[in-house]
N, C-alpha and C positions, 0 to 999 in steps of 0.2 A: 504494499499499499504506499502511496506517496502522499505526503503530508506538506502542504505549501505553507510557508512560514514568513510573515512579514517582519521587517526590521533586521534581517540578518545582513551585516554589511562587512564583515571581516572574519578572518580566520578564528579569532577568539569567540565570535558568535557561533560558529561551526562547533567549536569545542564544547561550548556551554549547552548547545541544543542536543548534541550527542550525549553528554552527560546526563542531561535531564531525561532524555529517552531511556537511557539505561536505568536510572533511578525509578523510572515508571514501570521497569521490567520488560521493556520492549527489545527485541532483537533488531538492532540497527544494521541495515545493509549498506547505506552510504548516507552521507550528509554533505550538502554542498549549499553554497548561497541560495537561500530561499526555499530549498527542497530537501526534505529527509524521506528516505526509503526505508520502510521497515517490513519484516516478513509477516507480521500480524495485520489483521483487518480489525479496525476499531469500530465499535458501535458509537451511536451519537453521544451517549452518556460518557464513554471513555474519552472521546474527543473533547468534550466540554470540560472534563477534569484535566486533561492534559493542557488545554488552552488556558485554564486558570493558572496552572503552574508557569506556562509561557509568558503570560501577561504580566505576572509578578517579576520576570526577568527582563521585560521590555519587548517581548515578541508577541505575536499573535497568529493564530491558525487563520488561513485565508480559505474560504470555502466557495467563493464564487469565481467564475472563470475570467471575467473582466478584471478583477482586483489581482488575480494571478498574473495576468499579462502585464499590468502596471508595475507590479513588484519585480517581475522578470526584467523589465526595462531598467528600473532603478538599480537592480544588481548587476546588469550588463554595463551601466554607466559607472558604477563603483568600481567594477573590475577593471574597466578601461583606464579610469583615472588613477587608481591606486596600485594596480598590480601589472598593468601592461606598458606602463610609461608612455601611454598614449602614442605609440609609434606607428599606429595604423595609418596606412595611406588611403584608405577608403573613407567616404564621408560618414558622418555620424548616422545619418539616415540610412545609408546602405548597410552599415555595420548593424544597426538594430533590426532593420527590416529583414536582413538575411537571417539573424540569429533567431528572431521570433518566428519567421516564416509566414509572415502576413504582409500586406500592403502597408507601406510606411504612413501613408495619409490616414488610414483607418486606426493604426496603432497611436499615431500622433494625436488625433482627435480624441480617442479613448482616454489617453494619458491627460490631455488638458481637461476634459470633463471631470475626471476622478480627482486630479491633483490641483486644479485651478491654477496651473502653471504649465508652460511648454516643456517639451523634452529638452530643447536647446537650453532654455533658461536653467533647468534643473542640472544640466551638464556644466554649465558656466559655474553655478553655485558650488558643485562638487569640485571643479578645478580650483576655484578660489580657496576653498577650505583646505585642498591639498597644498596650495601655495603657502597658505598660513602655517601649515604644519612644517613644510620644508623650511620656511623663514625661521621659525622657532628653533628648530634642529641646528640651524646655523652651520650647515656642512656644505652647502652650495650657494653659489652667488646668483643674482637675479638672471644673468645670462644662462647659467646652467639650468635653473628651474625652468625659465622660458623654453629652452631647448628640450628638456625632459618631458614637459607638458604639451609639446607641439605648438607653442605659440609662434607666430610668424617673427616676432621680435621681442626683446625685453620691453621696448615701448609699448607695444600692444598689450602685454601682459599688465604693465603698470596702469595703463588707462582702464583696462577692464577691472582691475583690483580696486582702483579708487571709485570707479562707478558703482561697484557692488558693495564696497565697505565704507566709502566716504574718506578714506585716508590712502596715502600712497604706501607701497611696500616698505620704503624706508622709514616712514613715520611709524608704521605697524611694527617694524623691527625695533625701533628706538623707544617705542612706548613701554611703559612699565607693566601695562596690562595687556596680555595676548588673548583677546576674545575670539574664541572659535565656536562654531556651531556643531551641535551633534548632527551626525550625517543623517539620522532618521528624522531629524526636525527640518531638513531642507525641503 
């Protein structure tokens, strides 16, 4: 049985979900961003109890098809920004459309209706949060960050960063408080 789970955004989320499934006494076949596969079939009551445990951890079981598609889009974007160094030479729409296996205009409209935000804007917000993280780590300069996240130039990154955050990357770096958003709140 596949269980679709909202708010899984990182490898730690995978570990937490796997651990929770094991605590629940379930035989886990695989766990990846947004999907856990178990050997058992759960009835509605078991799903509800498992969901209560997940909600306490910041996750949620998704039971409708449209929400699953939206969550998959979010996970694809997170994966692209955080784990693939955004080195893809194809457009975001082609990447998502191919991965989902549906027409991009349909999934784009679905995403916008459910999230009150466009896929492109969500992608930008994810990239800006990644930029903040890399600035705080202080291991890469702005040129390297721009290259890693596939910006056309450091100037483009700086303009987009200021538009989203209201401050320049340099001001953010020199600020005493590094305010970042939780990925699941974007």
